[in-house]
C-alpha positions, -999 to +999 in steps of 0.1 A: -169+569-391-164+543-366-155+554-331-123+533-332-100+553-352-073+533-371-036+542-369-038+558-406-068+579-397-051+596-369-027+625-368-004+628-339-019+645-309+004+664-285-008+662-249+008+684-221+010+672-186+026+683-153+027+660-125+043+672-092+051+643-069+053+605-069+016+601-064+009+623-095+035+604-114+015+570-107-018+587-117-001+603-149+013+570-160-020+554-157-038+581-179-010+580-205-015+543-208-052+547-214-046+575-239-021+555-257-047+527-262-069+551-280-042+574-296-011+554-301+007+583-321+001+609-292+031+626-279+033+635-242+053+664-229+059+687-198+069+675-164+066+639-151+085+612-130+100+580-137+066+560-144+056+586-170+091+588-186+090+551-189+060+553-211+077+578-235+069+611-217+093+639-223+098+656-191+114+691-196+124+692-157+130+667-130+097+662-112+115+664-078+118+702-084+081+705-078+078+680-049+077+709-021+052+706+007+036+733+029+037+771+028+070+776+045+088+749+024+073+765-010+087+798+000+122+785+003+120+774-033+097+801-046+121+817-073+130+784-087+094+773-089+084+805-105+112+803-129+102+767-141+066+777-143+073+806-166+093+784-189+068+756-191+040+780-200+062+796-226+070+762-242+035+750-240+023+782-259+049+775-284+039+741-292+001+746-285-007+710-272-043+696-282-049+694-244-031+701-213-036+679-180-024+692-147-020+663-126-026+674-090+001+700-079-027+726-078-007+756-067+016+750-097-008+739-123-037+762-118-015+792-129-002+771-158-039+763-169-050+797-166-023+810-190-030+782-213-069+785-213-065+822-220-046+811-254-075+787-262-057+756-251-081+732-235-071+725-199-081+697-175-072+693-140-068+658-126-072+652-089-095+681-076-079+702-050-092+698-013-117+723-015-138+701+007-111+705+034-102+741+030-104+773+009-137+763-011-136+799-026-107+788-047-134+774-071-141+808-084-106+811-097-106+775-108-135+781-130-116+804-150-086+782-153-100+748-164-126+734-188-129+703-167-119+687-134-113+650-126-121+640-092-113+610-073-137+609-045-176+606-048-183+634-023-165+659-045-187+668-076-212+688-058-187+714-049-178+720-084-215+718-095-222+749-071-198+768-092-207+756-128-175+737-132-175+707-155-166+678-133-163+640-133-159+615-106-136+588-120-127+568-090-093+564-076-069+545-099-050+532-069-080+510-061-074+491-093-039+483-081-048+468-048-063+431-045-095+424-031-080+404-003-044+410+008-021+380+005-002+387+037+015+353+038+030+358+004+042+393+011+059+381+043+076+354+024+091+381+001+107+396+031+116+362+049+091+369+077+075+341+096+038+338+088+026+346+122+051+371+133+038+404+148+048+431+120+042+468+122+049+489+090+062+525+092+055+547+061+074+579+068+063+598+035+077+606+000+090+641+006+124+646+025+108+675+044+083+650+058+111+623+065+135+649+080+107+659+104+093+625+113+121+599+112+133+604+147+099+604+161+087+573+143+120+554+154+116+565+190+078+554+188+088+519+174+114+516+203+086+523+230+063+499+211+091+472+212+093+476+250+058+465+251+059+439+223+094+426+222+087+403+194+075+432+171+091+435+137+091+467+116+093+473+081+101+507+066+098+514+028+123+542+016+114+559-015+150+565-027+185+563-012+186+598+005+155+588+024+171+554+033+201+573+047+182+597+068+161+568+082+192+548+089+205+577+110+173+577+131+177+541+135+213+542+146+204+569+171+171+558+185+164+523+175+193+500+188+181+465+194+149+470+174+139+443+148+136+468+120+144+466+082+145+494+056+133+483+023+141+501-011+106+511-022+079+482-022+057+502-001+027+481-013+044+449-003+052+462+030+015+471+036+005+437+025+028+420+048+020+440+081-006+438+107-010+474+111+009+506+101+022+540+112+015+564+084+022+600+076-008+619+060-016+619+022-018+592-002-001+566+021-033+567+044-054+558+014-029+530+002-031+517+038-071+517+038-072+502+003-048+474+016-074+471+044-049+474+073-055+492+105-035+524+110-025+552+130-018+587+113+008+610+127+026+639+112+044+673+120+046+701+094+063+734+096+048+756+124+039+784+099+024+759+075+003+744+103-009+777+116-021+788+083-038+755+075-054+754+109-073+786+101-083+778+067-094+744+072-131+734+070-129+698+080-119+682+113-098+656+097-067+654+076-066+616+069-084+605+037-100+572+054-116+596+081-129+621+055-143+593+034-160+576+064-170+611+077-160+599+112-131+596+135-123+562+124-083+566+125-065+583+154-048+614+139-020+628+159-009+660+145+018+684+153+024+686+191+003+655+196+027+635+173+052+625+201+067+591+205+049+585+237+014+593+223+022+575+189+031+543+208+000+544+230-024+548+201-005+521+181-006+498+212-045+503+214-046+495+177-028+462+182-051+452+212-085+466+204-100+438+182-133+459+177-114+490+166-094+469+141-127+452+128-143+487+125-114+501+104-112+470+082-151+470+075-150+506+067-120+502+044-137+475+025-165+498+018-142+526+008-124+504-017-155+491-033-165+528-039-131+539-052-126+509-076-139+522-106-122+521-142-105+555-134-082+561-162-107+550-190-134+573-173-109+600-172-100+596-209-138+595-218-142+631-201-110+643-215-120+635-251-154+653-247-139+685-231-111+685-256-128+671-287-096+649-291-116+625-315-119+654-340-086+668-336-070+633-342-088+628-376-066+635-404-077+665-424 
């Protein structure tokens, strides 16, 4: 039989998925699109965000319920998270999906995957947890929870090979969404910014815990930077209305006189329009690197979360551009170092030091080339193999 199954030769597959935050929603949506090309009759159920839902995904709970960062923050929502997890496990066991794909959210998804695998449901985890950064021993438990792991970075597979876990490097889907060369002038026209204006982007994060902790600090940093560069313009993408309100409060209190604009979403366009960026950790640092824009990373987390993470960390960096480069390419201001004064100094250095800017951009171009694979298609290839989807989709 041909590898290309016709509509009539397929029986509907049921594919379970759980994504826990905005970046997972983006990855999940791209994966759904690739799966739909091969299995048009497939049904997708679980927990996902707006991008997944727009493709027909049935989300049993709002994805935002899982968007909790850090040990202390998780504790505050622990009982609700446990209740949701118990419920989704029961629902998956009732419908017995042909495969379950946990998209990131490792602390939530690995328990789900372990329970499903015990009941002979194939489980795949998409986005390997940061075992290269901390708690490598987690792989011993992960081995019992999954039938395969899809990883985004080329340095990851050896960790899984050491524990005999099936693994596939697929590249990072985000790399395919970024241009080879940023069109800064067109992006500036979108925001009515002069072609040769000085523009700094501020990306305060996608979680309210991050935004609440960093908004005031970032705006105070911008105020100090504007004292040195009076013509500097600032763009801040806001993930939703609640985030925008909180950032506007910080602007009202600390940013009087700043040439600053809060934008609804459009973080990619904001990055494309800027000269440099001030960014929280996580996917935003990678997006900045993929857009080949120089950056400074600055973030604070809850003190308890920081204390625990410091003792479990196995890498000296938290920013993906530094980890990928295996060097201190980007300034990282963490916790007590993330003060308005120190952030403004590092941003000023980034603006003035042409060699530093060139070094970052050259490294970002190499990272972009490495990560720009056919990620979703490669992921589906691996999922098909691990879950025998072709055999399951052929009508008996």
